[in-house]
Structure formats: structure tokens, C-alpha cells
N, C-alpha and C positions, 0 to 999 in steps of 0.2 A: 582308364585310369589306372591302370596298372601295368604293369610290366609283364609282364605276364604273370601275372597272374595268370601264369601260362601263356606266356607269349612266345611265338615260334621263331625260332633261330635258324639261319642258314649257314652252310659251309663257309662262305667268304666272310659272315659276320661273325662266326666261330674263330676263325683266324684273327681277326681284328681283335676280337675280346680276349684271346691268349696273348696277343701283343700287349693290350693294355694291362693285364694282369702282371705279365712278367716285366714290363718297363716301369710300371707306376705302383704296381700292388694295390690296383684299384678295385677290380670287380670280384666278386664272389660267384664261383664257377657255379651253373645250375645243376639240378640233381639228376638229370636224365643219364643213365649209365652210357648210352649209345646215341649222341644226338643225330638227327636225321641230317643227310648232306646238303639238302636244297629246300628246306622248309624256312617260312619266315618265323621265328619265335616260337619255341615249342610249347604246345597246349596238350601236355599229358594230363592236366587237369581242366575244370572249367574256368574259363577267364573271367574276370570281372568285367563290366562295361559301365587291364582291362584295360592280362595283358598281361593282358596279358598279358594272363595271362594273360601274362600277361598279360589280358584283358584289358582301353578308352574309357573315358568318363562322361556321362552326360552333363549337361549345362547346370542344372540343378535337379535334386531328386524330385520326382513327380508328387505333386500333392494328390491325397486320395481323390479318385475321380468320382464325379457326382452322376456321371452318365450312366446307363444300364450296363451290368456286367456282361462281357461279351462271352458268348458260348459258340466257339468256331468249329467248324467241321472239315475245312479245307483250306488249301494255300495254293495261290497260283504265283509261280515263278516267272518273271520276264528278264531275260539277259540284256544287259547294256551293250552298247556298242564296244567292242574290245579294243578299239583304235587308241583311246586315251591311256589304255593301261598295257599297252605294247610299245615296244622300242627295240633299238639296237642292243641294248643291255637286259640284264635281268631286272624285272619290275617287281616290287614287294610293298603291299599294303600291310602297315603295322599297327594303325590305330585308325578311329573315326569317332565323330560325334555328330548329333543331330544339329542341324543349324537352319534357322527359318523354317521354309517348307521342305526343305531337302536335307542334305548331309554334307560333310567334310571329310575326306579321308587323308591320311598322311602316310608316307613311307619313304623310299628311296629307289633309285636306280643305280645298279651297279654295272658299268659297262663292259663289255665282252670284245676281244679276251682279256683286256686289261684297260685301265684308265682311272680316273677319279670318281669316287662315289658322288652321287647329287641328290639332296633332299628332294622329295616330290611331294605335292598337294594336288588333289583332284577335289572338285566340288561340283555339286549338282543342285539346282533349284527344285527338283521334283523327284529325285531318287531314280530317274529312268535315264536321262541324258547328262553325261559327265563331260567336263573338260579338265585337262591337266593345266594348272596354273604355270605359266612362262617362268622360266628362271631369269628374271629380269635383273641386270646389272650382278649378276652372281649371288643373288640373295640366298640361294639355296646351295650353292657350290661347296664341295669339300666336306658334306655332313651327311648324317642320316638323321630322320625326323622319326621318333620314337612314339611319340603320344600327341593328342590334341584334346584341349577342354575348352569350354565356353561358358561365359555368363549370358545375360540376354543381348550385350551390346558388344563384346570383345571374344575373339577367338585367340588363344595363345597355344602354340606349339613348341615342343621341347626335344631336343637332340643332343647329338655328339658330333664333334669334328671327326674326320676320317683321315687316315693316312694316305698321303699322296703315294703315286707309284714310286718304287725304289725307296721309300723312306722306312727307317727302322725305328724311329723313335717319335712318338706323339707328344708334343710339348704344349703346355697349357697356352691359349684357353682351350678347354675341352667341351664343358657344357655350353649349349647355346639356346636362345628362345627366339620365336618369331611371333608377331602379333599382326592380327588383320582386324578390322572392324566390319568387313563385308564379305570376307572369304576369297576375295580375288586379289586385293592388294595387301601385299604382305612386306614388313619390314624387319630385318634382323635387329633384336634388342641390343643396344649400345653396350650395356653391361660396363659401365666405367670403373666399377669397383672390382670387378673380377670375380663377382659373387658366384655366378653359374660358371664360369670359365675354370675355377678350382673345383669342380663337381662333375661326375660321370652321371648323367642324368638318366633314370629309368622311367620317369612317366611325370603327369602333371595332372591335379585336380581342380575344381573351380567351386567357389561357393559365392554367397553375395557380397562378401568384402573383397574378394580377390582369388588368386591363385597361389596353390602349394605345389612347387617341383621338388621331386626327391630322387635320391640316388645315393652314390657314395661319394666321399671325400677324396682326394687325390692321395691323402695319407691312409685311406681305409676307413671303415665305420660308416654308419648312416649319416647323412647329410640332408637337411631341408633348406628351402629357401621360400619366401613369401614375397608377393608382389601384389599391389592393387590394380595395375594396369597391364602387368606383362613386360613392361619396359624398365622399371627400377626394381631391383630384387634385393633383399636382405637376408643374410644367413640367419637361420634360427638356432638358438641354442635350447637343446631339450635333453631330457635325460635318456632318448634313446640314441643320441649321437655319441656313441661310444666305440672304440675300437673294435669291439667284438659284437656290434648290433648291426642289423640289417633291415630296411625299409622295403618290402616287397611291393606293396600297393596301398594306395589311399584312394577314399572315396567321400564325397559329399552325401551325407545321410539325410539332409532335410532340415537338421538341427544343429549341425556341426560337422568336423571331418573325423573319419575313423581310419587309422592307419594299423597295418598288420606287418609281421616279419618274423624276426627271431632274435634271440640273445645267445650269446656264447658261440657265435657262428665263426667257424674256421674255413679257410679255403678249402673247396672240396675238387676232386679231380673227376666226379661223376662215376667213380668205381663202386660197385656193389660193396655193401659192407662198411663203408666209412659213413657214420651216422652224422646228420647234421645237428644244428642246435637245437633249443627249446623253443616253443612257441612264445611269441610276445606280440603285444597290441598297446596302441596308444590312441589318444582322443582329444580333441580340440574344438572349442566352440568356435574360434576364429581363424584357425590356421596358423596362429603365432605361439600362442600359449599352450603347451603340450603336457599331458599327463598320461601315467602309466595307467593302462586298462587292467583289470582283474581277469586273466585267462585261467579258468578253473582246471584246467588240465595241462601240464607243461607240454606234453606231445612233441611233435616235431615242429619245424618252422611252418609258419603261415605264409601262403603263396599268393592268394587271391582275396580279394573282398568285393562284394557287390551288394546292391539292393535286392532283397528277396521279397518273400510273402510277409507283410507286416513285419519284418526283422531285417538284419543285416545277415549275410552269409559270408563265411571265410572258409577257404580250403587249404589244407596243408599236406605235407609230404606223408603219404600213407606209412602205416606201422613196417609194411614190408618194402623199407626203403630201397629203390634200386630196380623194383619189380614193376610190371605192368598192372595196375589196379586202379579202382576208383579211389580219388582222394580223401583223406580224413577230412571231416567237417566239423565247423563250430557254429553257433547262432548268437546273435546278440538282440536284445529287444530294448535296449537303452541306449541306442546311438553309439554302440561301440564301447561303452563303459565297463561292461561285463561280459564275458564270453562263456558258454559253456559247450563241452564236446559232444557231439552226437554219438550214440552207439554204432557200430559198423552195423550194416553198410551204410548208414545215412541216406542221402537222396539216391534213389533207384537210377542212376544215370551212367551210362558207359563213359570210360575215360575217355573216348574220343568225341564226346559230346560238348557242345558250347550251349549256353542258355542265357536268355535276356529277359528282363521285367518289361511286359507289355500291358499297360492298362491293369495294373495288379493283378496281372496273370504271368506266369513264367512260360516262355516258348524255348523250346528245346530242339536243337538240329544234331542229330546223329550222323556221324560219317562212317560209310563202309559197313553196312549197306545204309544208304540215305534213308532217314526217318525221321519226320518232324512232328512233335506232340506238344501239347501245353497242360497245364496243371493250374488249379485254384487253390489247392491246399498243400502241394508238394508231395502228396501220396498218390492221388489217383491222376494218371497220366492218359490224356486223351488223344488218338491218332488224329493227324490232320490229312485228307487225301490230298496228294500233290498233283498239280497239272502245270503245264509248261516244260521248258528244258530241264533235264536233270542236274543236279549240281555236281561238279566234279569232285574226285577223291580229294580229301582233305579240306572240304569245304566248312566253313564257320561262320557263325553269325557275328557281326562287328558293331551293328546299330541297331536300335529299335524306333519305331515310330508309333504312331497312334494306333494305326491297325495294319502296321507292316514291319518287316525287319529286312535288313540288308545282310546278304551273305557274299563271302569272298571265297575264292580258290586259287591255288596256283597251279598253272599248267605248264607243260613242256612244249616248245614250239620246236618244230624241226626235228632233227635226228635225237635219240635218247641222251639224256643229260645235257642237252643243249640250253638254248635260251629259255629263261622262266619268264612268263608273263602272268598277269592277273586276270580273272574273270569276276565279274561283279554283277549280283542278282537282286532284284527287289522281289520280295515275297507278300503278296496282299493276302490278309487273313480274312477269311469269310465264315 
């Protein structure tokens, strides 16, 4: 459900995004001063689940559980078969969502040494055995898939078209949606009115009434679109869709949608010292009628939003913009209508951590060194003794289940800086 809200970007996508910004003045450049050359979507801060950070959104926010409160002491990791996440090109998982008894992951494959990018969808009925969905009739060709969301009966993925080899200009349509009712058979949304085609999409969130896709308009500024079924979309007019605003992430709260981003946003180059805009947020009960939220502290832009412990958590660019530090944090106890900033340091999590809500608890995976912990109150963090294979460097959590989490990591295959494949792990909490 979010773009990242901390979502990882790679060098080939960075080049693509620069082209978009140059040719169409579309995208607002991310805040990282030195983007990593081969990572999928930067997670300098905790993604939502997102999307990232950048952080992928759950189907609906979970209702309070009536089952006994878990008290975990360990986690058992199991590595999935790497074959579905390997191939002749670079493989990237960019988002995921729980589905049925398993999960759906989305991303892309960038052929090596050159070629056209192809969107990718992976599904699992049990989070252990995965398959990559065939690109039947070119359904995913010439596109990257950024995020996926789900209601009880519909999966919707969103992404953008990609430049073909030797092309220099990306012409509309740009934004694309794909729809599935079973996770296996997918169709590209026809978009006859060109609603999504006139947007650069960052993510999608789902609620009972339908889906909200968000990104930027081709002329700049925030853009939202709503659909009840993922096939027919309408552009939403809201006070946030101004030329100097940006929506970075949206989540379903259980009672409505909460969006975060920034006002007075100017295109940034990632250079230290070039301050971003001010924090901004919006709320909607149905995904169509949007209202400005009260953000108590102007702060810097908000980048992620996620379900937290009896609240919503948003993260933003830290005061030392351009440095490596934990993100600034906000909380909302009224479904995103009002926000308060937390005093530094906020949640005691490292910048390289990712965290998800699991049965009214937050589970965190810290990268380098690997450490997984959980908390019931956001203050006391309890270590989980790991067993099974270690998570490779740059591992992050992407999907939460009832008693499990899904972690992914990018690995280099062959010689240094050669092919990038993904590794997927299921962690059972005990």
C-alpha cells in the first residue's frame, strides 16, 4: 500500500524514473542522497504494508482478534524454491498481499543485458510453494508492477508502462491496472477513458467499496483514481491534487482510507541540503470524497502509513534530511483525521528495519545483523530466536499472516554485479 513508503529502487528503474521526470515532468525524486545501484525500491525507513515504503496493503485492516494474545519466543524460517524467482534477467519483488491461505507477490523482470521489462506475478496457496504466473498473451509485457491490493474477492495490481529498447520518450498511456479473482488468471484493465493512462502510479489500497490507485498526473501533482472492481476507473478531484502536492502512501484503516504525503513539494535531486516540502495527510470514508487531515507539526514530508498498535503509524523524512537515521514518526488514533508527531527518537527501530502488524502485535526484521523482534506496546521489544536458513542481506518483510511473516531479499547470481534474483522465506512464529 504504499510506494514506499520506503520502497526499494534499482539502478535500471532509477534510469527509467529519470527519463519520466525529464520527458514528462511526472515524478518527484526520492529523498535518498545516494540511491543504491541494484536494490528494488529504497527502504530508508519502515515501509507500510507498503512501499514502500514504499511498503503493499492488506485486503482489509484486521479486526481486533478475540483469540488469545500471542507471546512468541522464536521464529522458524523456511526458504522457498528459488526457481520461480530466478530467470535470465533481474528479478524484483516490489509488493505483496495476503490472499486466501497464501499470498500474492508482484514485481518485474528486467532482461539482461538488454530487453523489454516484463511485469511479474507470483502466487502461493500456502506461502511455501510458489509459482510465477505465465505472461499469457503479453498481459504483463512492457510494464512494471508496483503494488497489489485485495478485497475478499478481487485482486488488483497497478504499475506503469516501461520504455522499450532504444526508445527515448514514454508516451501515454502510462498507468496500468491488472485484475484477478483467483490470483492465477489476470487481465489488463481496459481503461477506455484513459484515467489510469494519464497517471504515473505508485500504489493501490483496498477497502470494502473498492480500490484507490494513487500517483502523479502527467502534468505533475498528486492524482487519485477509484474503482469498485479494478476494471473501470474514475479520476477523483480532491484538495490534495495540486501541482505542489504528493501522495506517497495510502492504507485502509478499518473505517476508511488514510493518505499521507506532502505539500509545497518541489522536484528534488537527492542532494543533501535541499529540503523537502511540509508534511500533509488526508482521509476518506469511501475512497472518493477526500478531506484534509490535521497534521499537528508541519515537519517534512510523510512517506509511509501503516496499521500499528491500536493506531496508525506514519513516517517521514527525518530532520537531518539526507543523513542515515531513523525516520520521523507520527501517530493517529482517529483513522487518519488528526496526526501528532512523536518526539525523537520515536519507535526504537533501526533505519534498516521493516515491521508488520501480526495479530495485534508488531513484528520487526532488522537487516545486518539479522534480528527479529516483536512488541505489544511499541516500547518493549522481545527477541525471537531464529532457526532455519539465515535471511540474506537487505532482507525485508512484505506480507503478514496469522502466525507467519514473509520475507524477501535480493541476491546476486554469478559474478559480482551480475544477475539479480529474489529469495523468499516464510517465518513461522512460535
